[in-house]
C-alpha positions in Angstrom: 69.1 -6.3 13.8 69.8 -2.6 13.9 69.5 -2.5 10.1 66.4 -4.4 10.1 64.8 -2.0 12.6 65.7 1.0 10.3 64.3 -0.9 7.4 61.0 -1.5 9.2 60.7 2.1 10.1 61.6 3.2 6.5 58.9 0.9 5.1 56.4 2.2 7.5 57.0 5.9 6.5 57.2 5.2 2.8 53.9 3.2 2.9 52.0 5.9 4.8 53.3 8.7 2.4 52.0 6.5 -0.6 48.8 5.9 1.0 48.0 9.7 0.9 48.9 9.9 -2.9 46.7 6.8 -3.5 43.7 8.4 -1.6 43.9 11.5 -3.8 43.3 9.3 -6.9 40.5 7.2 -5.3 38.2 10.1 -5.3 37.3 9.8 -9.0 37.4 6.1 -9.6 37.4 3.7 -6.7 39.0 2.7 -3.6 42.6 1.4 -4.0 42.0 -2.3 -3.3 45.2 -3.6 -4.8 46.8 -3.9 -1.4 45.2 -3.6 2.1 48.7 -3.1 3.6 48.4 0.7 3.9 45.6 2.8 5.5 43.3 4.9 3.5 43.3 8.6 4.3 41.3 11.5 3.0 42.6 13.1 -0.1 45.1 15.6 1.0 48.5 15.6 -0.9 51.0 18.0 0.5 53.1 19.9 -2.1 56.2 17.9 -1.2 56.4 14.3 0.0 59.7 13.1 1.1 61.1 9.9 2.5 60.7 10.4 6.2 63.2 8.0 7.8 66.9 7.1 7.3 67.8 4.8 4.4 68.8 1.2 5.3 71.8 -0.3 3.9 71.5 -4.1 3.9 73.2 -6.2 1.3 71.5 -9.3 2.3 68.0 -8.2 1.6 68.8 -5.4 -0.9 66.3 -3.0 0.8 64.3 -0.8 -1.7 65.0 2.9 -1.6 63.3 4.1 -4.7 63.0 0.9 -6.8 59.6 -0.8 -7.3 58.3 -3.6 -5.1 57.7 -6.9 -6.6 55.1 -9.6 -5.9 54.6 -13.2 -6.9 57.0 -15.5 -8.8 59.2 -14.0 -11.6 59.8 -14.9 -15.2 63.6 -15.1 -15.5 65.3 -14.0 -18.7 69.1 -14.1 -18.1 69.8 -11.7 -15.3 66.4 -10.0 -15.5 63.4 -11.0 -13.3 60.0 -9.9 -14.6 57.0 -9.8 -12.3 53.6 -9.4 -14.0 50.5 -8.5 -12.0 46.9 -8.0 -13.0 43.8 -6.7 -11.0 40.2 -6.8 -12.3 37.5 -4.9 -10.5 33.7 -4.6 -10.7 32.0 -2.2 -8.5 29.5 0.7 -8.2 30.0 4.4 -7.4 26.9 6.3 -6.4 28.3 9.8 -7.0 30.8 9.8 -9.8 30.8 13.6 -10.3 31.3 14.3 -6.6 28.3 16.8 -6.5 25.6 17.7 -4.1 22.9 17.7 -6.8 22.4 15.9 -10.1 24.3 13.0 -8.9 25.4 10.3 -11.4 25.4 6.7 -10.2 27.2 4.1 -12.2 28.7 0.6 -12.4 32.5 0.6 -12.8 34.6 -1.9 -14.6 38.3 -1.5 -13.8 41.6 -3.1 -15.0 45.0 -2.5 -13.4 47.9 -4.2 -15.2 51.5 -3.8 -14.0 54.8 -5.3 -14.6 58.2 -4.8 -12.8 61.5 -5.8 -14.4 64.4 -6.3 -11.9 68.0 -6.6 -12.0 70.1 -7.2 -8.8 73.9 -6.8 -8.9 75.6 -7.3 -5.6 74.1 -4.6 -3.3 72.5 -2.6 -6.1 69.0 -3.0 -7.5 67.5 -1.6 -10.7 63.8 -1.8 -11.7 61.7 -0.7 -14.8 58.0 -0.5 -13.9 54.7 0.2 -15.7 51.5 0.5 -13.9 48.2 1.1 -15.8 44.7 1.9 -14.4 41.9 1.6 -16.9 38.2 2.2 -16.0 34.8 2.3 -17.7 31.7 3.8 -16.2 28.5 2.3 -17.7 26.5 5.5 -17.1 29.1 8.2 -17.4 31.3 7.6 -20.4 32.9 10.9 -20.1 34.5 9.9 -16.9 36.2 6.7 -18.4 39.9 6.8 -17.6 43.3 5.5 -18.6 46.1 6.2 -16.2 49.7 5.4 -16.9 52.8 5.3 -14.7 56.2 4.5 -16.0 59.4 4.5 -14.1 63.0 3.6 -14.3 64.8 3.4 -10.8 68.0 2.4 -9.1 69.2 1.7 -5.6 73.0 1.9 -5.3 74.7 1.0 -2.1 78.4 2.2 -2.3 79.3 1.0 1.2 77.8 0.2 4.6 77.5 4.0 5.1 76.7 5.5 1.7 73.6 4.7 -0.5 71.8 6.5 -3.4 68.2 6.1 -4.6 67.1 7.5 -7.9 64.0 7.5 -10.2 62.8 9.0 -13.4 59.3 8.5 -14.8 56.3 9.7 -16.6 52.8 9.7 -15.2 49.4 10.4 -16.9 46.3 11.1 -14.8 43.3 13.4 -14.5 42.0 15.5 -11.6 39.4 13.6 -9.6 35.8 14.8 -9.8 35.1 16.8 -6.6 38.6 16.9 -5.3 39.3 20.6 -6.2 37.8 23.8 -7.3 39.0 23.8 -10.9 35.9 23.9 -13.3 35.4 20.8 -15.4 34.4 20.5 -19.0 32.4 17.6 -20.3 35.4 15.4 -19.3 37.8 15.5 -16.3 40.9 17.6 -16.6 43.6 15.4 -17.9 47.3 15.9 -17.4 50.7 14.4 -17.8 54.1 15.0 -16.0 57.7 13.9 -16.3 59.1 13.3 -12.8 62.5 12.7 -11.2 63.7 12.1 -7.7 67.1 11.4 -6.1 67.9 10.6 -2.5 71.4 10.3 -1.0 72.3 9.1 2.6 75.5 8.8 4.4 75.9 7.1 7.7 75.7 3.6 8.9 72.4 2.5 10.6 74.2 2.1 13.9 76.2 5.3 13.7 75.7 8.2 16.0 74.8 10.6 13.1 73.4 10.3 9.7 72.5 12.8 6.9 70.4 12.7 3.8 69.9 15.1 0.8 66.9 14.7 -1.5 65.8 16.5 -4.6 62.8 16.1 -7.0 61.0 17.7 -9.9 57.6 17.3 -11.6 56.5 19.4 -14.7 52.6 19.1 -14.8 50.9 19.9 -18.1 47.2 19.7 -18.8 45.9 17.9 -22.0 42.4 19.2 -22.4 39.9 22.0 -21.4 42.7 24.4 -22.1 40.5 27.4 -21.4 40.1 26.2 -17.9 43.4 24.4 -17.2 46.0 26.5 -18.9 46.6 28.6 -15.7 47.4 25.5 -13.7 50.4 24.1 -15.7 53.2 24.1 -13.1 56.8 23.2 -12.6 57.5 21.8 -9.2 61.0 21.7 -7.8 61.9 20.2 -4.4 65.0 20.0 -2.1 65.4 18.7 1.3 68.3 18.1 3.8 67.9 16.2 7.0 70.3 14.9 9.9 69.6 12.1 12.2 71.2 11.9 15.6 71.0 8.8 17.7 70.2 9.6 21.4 69.3 6.1 22.4 69.9 2.6 20.9 66.4 2.8 19.2 65.6 6.6 19.2 66.9 9.3 16.9 66.4 13.0 16.8 65.7 14.5 13.4 66.5 17.9 12.0 65.2 18.7 8.5 65.0 21.7 6.1 62.8 21.5 3.0 62.4 23.8 0.1 59.6 23.6 -2.6 59.3 25.9 -5.5 56.1 26.1 -7.6 56.6 27.9 -10.9 53.3 28.2 -13.0 53.8 28.5 -16.7 51.2 31.1 -17.5 53.0 34.5 -17.3 50.0 36.2 -15.8 49.5 33.6 -13.0 49.6 34.9 -9.4 50.2 31.3 -8.0 54.0 31.3 -8.2 55.3 30.6 -4.7 58.1 29.1 -2.6 57.7 27.0 0.5 60.4 26.6 3.2 59.9 24.3 6.1 62.1 23.8 9.2 61.4 20.6 11.2 62.6 18.9 14.4 61.4 15.4 15.2 62.0 12.1 16.5 62.0 8.6 15.2 61.7 5.5 17.5 61.5 1.8 17.5 61.3 1.2 21.3 59.7 -2.2 21.1 59.0 -4.9 18.7 55.3 -3.7 18.8 55.8 0.1 18.3 57.5 2.2 15.6 57.0 5.7 14.7 58.0 9.2 13.7 56.9 12.7 14.5 58.0 16.0 13.1 57.0 19.5 14.3 58.1 22.4 12.2 57.6 26.0 11.0 56.4 26.5 7.4 56.6 29.6 5.3 54.7 30.0 2.1 55.7 33.1 0.1 53.9 34.3 -3.1 55.6 36.3 -5.8 52.3 38.2 -6.3 51.6 40.8 -3.6 47.9 40.2 -4.3 48.1 36.9 -2.5 48.6 36.5 1.3 51.6 34.7 2.5 51.5 31.9 5.1 53.8 31.6 8.2 52.8 29.0 10.9 53.1 25.6 12.4 53.3 22.4 10.5 53.6 18.8 11.5 53.7 15.2 10.3 53.4 12.0 12.4 53.0 8.3 11.9 52.8 5.7 14.7 52.5 2.0 14.1 51.3 -0.3 17.0 51.5 -4.1 16.4 50.1 -5.8 19.5 50.4 -9.1 17.6 52.4 -9.9 14.5 49.2 -10.4 12.6 47.5 -7.2 13.7 48.6 -3.6 13.2 47.2 -0.1 14.0 48.4 3.0 12.1 47.7 6.4 13.3 48.7 9.4 10.9 48.4 13.0 11.3 49.7 16.2 9.4 49.2 19.8 8.9 50.4 21.5 5.7 49.4 23.9 2.9 48.4 23.3 -0.6 48.1 25.7 -3.6 44.6 27.1 -4.5 42.8 25.2 -7.3 40.5 28.2 -8.0 39.3 29.4 -4.5 41.2 31.5 -2.1 45.0 32.3 -1.8 45.9 28.8 -0.5 44.6 25.9 1.6 45.5 24.8 5.0 44.9 21.0 5.4 44.8 19.1 8.7 44.7 15.3 8.5 44.1 12.5 11.0 43.6 8.9 10.1 43.5 5.6 11.9 43.6 2.1 10.3 43.4 -1.4 11.7 44.9 -4.2 9.6 44.3 -7.7 10.8 45.1 -11.1 9.5 42.5 -13.6 10.8 44.4 -16.5 9.1 47.1 -17.1 6.5 44.6 -16.5 3.8 42.0 -14.1 5.2 42.6 -10.4 6.3 40.7 -7.3 6.9 41.3 -3.5 6.9 39.1 -0.9 8.7 40.1 2.8 8.5 38.7 6.2 9.3 40.1 9.6 8.3 39.3 13.2 8.7 40.5 16.2 6.6 39.9 19.8 7.6 40.5 22.3 4.8 40.5 26.0 5.6 40.7 28.4 2.6 42.6 31.6 3.1 41.2 34.7 1.7 37.7 33.5 1.3 34.9 32.4 3.8 35.2 28.7 3.1 35.9 25.7 5.4 35.5 22.0 4.5 35.4 18.9 6.7 35.9 15.5 4.8 35.3 12.2 6.5 36.3 8.9 4.9 35.4 5.5 6.3 36.6 2.3 4.6 36.2 -1.4 5.4 37.6 -4.2 3.2 38.7 -7.7 3.2 41.0 -10.0 1.2 41.1 -13.8 0.7 44.1 -15.5 -0.9 42.7 -18.5 -2.7 46.1 -19.4 -4.0 49.6 -18.0 -3.5 49.1 -16.2 -6.8 45.3 -15.4 -6.6 43.7 -12.9 -4.2 40.0 -11.9 -3.9 39.0 -8.6 -2.4 36.1 -6.5 -1.5 36.0 -2.9 -0.2 33.4 -0.3 0.7 34.4 3.3 1.0 32.1 6.1 2.3 33.2 9.7 1.8 31.2 12.7 3.2 32.3 16.3 2.8 30.6 19.1 4.7 31.2 22.8 4.1 30.0 26.2 5.2 29.3 26.7 1.5 26.7 24.1 0.8 27.5 23.9 -3.0 30.7 22.1 -2.0 29.1 19.4 0.0 28.7 15.8 -1.2 28.8 12.3 -0.1 29.9 9.2 -2.1 29.8 5.4 -1.6 32.1 3.1 -3.6 31.8 -0.6 -3.5 34.4 -2.7 -5.3 35.0 -6.5 -5.8 38.4 -7.3 -7.1 40.4 -10.4 -8.4 44.2 -10.0 -8.4 46.6 -12.4 -9.9 50.4 -12.9 -10.0 52.6 -15.8 -11.3 
């Protein structure tokens, strides 16, 4: 039971972290309707996203650390299990470009194929994963997209105390329209990046103490609009160490240090900077209904260039899940962090709050309602943005392998600089199938 509690907390933290990354992509295409299991938040991706809770070591269930999740029935080929998945979407975006004036409204056709190949050997799990996202706008061909994620990952459990998760991959994306201050050409700014992450933990779930070490890298390179994007090619390197100390059967104190280095490729760039973060927090699983984590810390952001102002101040991250019923959950998420400038100011201070309600009305029918706010203050210039995102969606499982979905997302950004204001409504109908 102790291991299962740690796993439940770990799953919560990872799902919330991923939801922020998904939201940042949703700004230029559509709401992420593949799964309603995680809340939608405004687009605010911190420079570093780490696993926030201790790893779970569970040989019976082979708990994922960094390997890909799998849905549906597999195709078996020897010791390899293959899980295909396909989502088709039809919808409408009433402000594709994310602008205040000259709005472009368009129908969107979308296809998301994915496949996970899995090998399980004893307590170890290995996956190879491909996820694609292809979209066509009927009235804005320049904004058609084709995104690709390719990952090879492994979870290795050496004992009941020691576990290692690792992942290497390649991603190809584009900057969402309206999501930053980088000028766009006729097409969105496209980029690619090799990525790698590793996470090692030592200490049994029921032990008094446990520590983790984590590292990651991403080398981001733009593929078009070079006159605009050349200065934003960047190498990101992350390192973190954390220690968990059990103060009660279901409560742990958390001590964490993070380091994130941003090295921009252009020699004349003034964006090179280092971030160091010191966090103290707590994780808890006090009842079957409530789990959570909260970290309060001090963040220092130091630029190599004297022309840019450094940052030193408070940061935090928090996630609470309340499940009054097994079929109904509420997720509250909050954070404060910094982000590198994308063309305006020295850097950005982002503050997020989001609340989501996920309810299963029956074995087949479920709904998700979420609301989030993002406050962005630009250091060095007179600019402050407030972004509100409201989303409501539903899914219906016609068969074990066939899911229908509908989702409506409204985004409204206000600013003290009127040119940066816009609102957007995206309605999507989806069909998702597995084996």
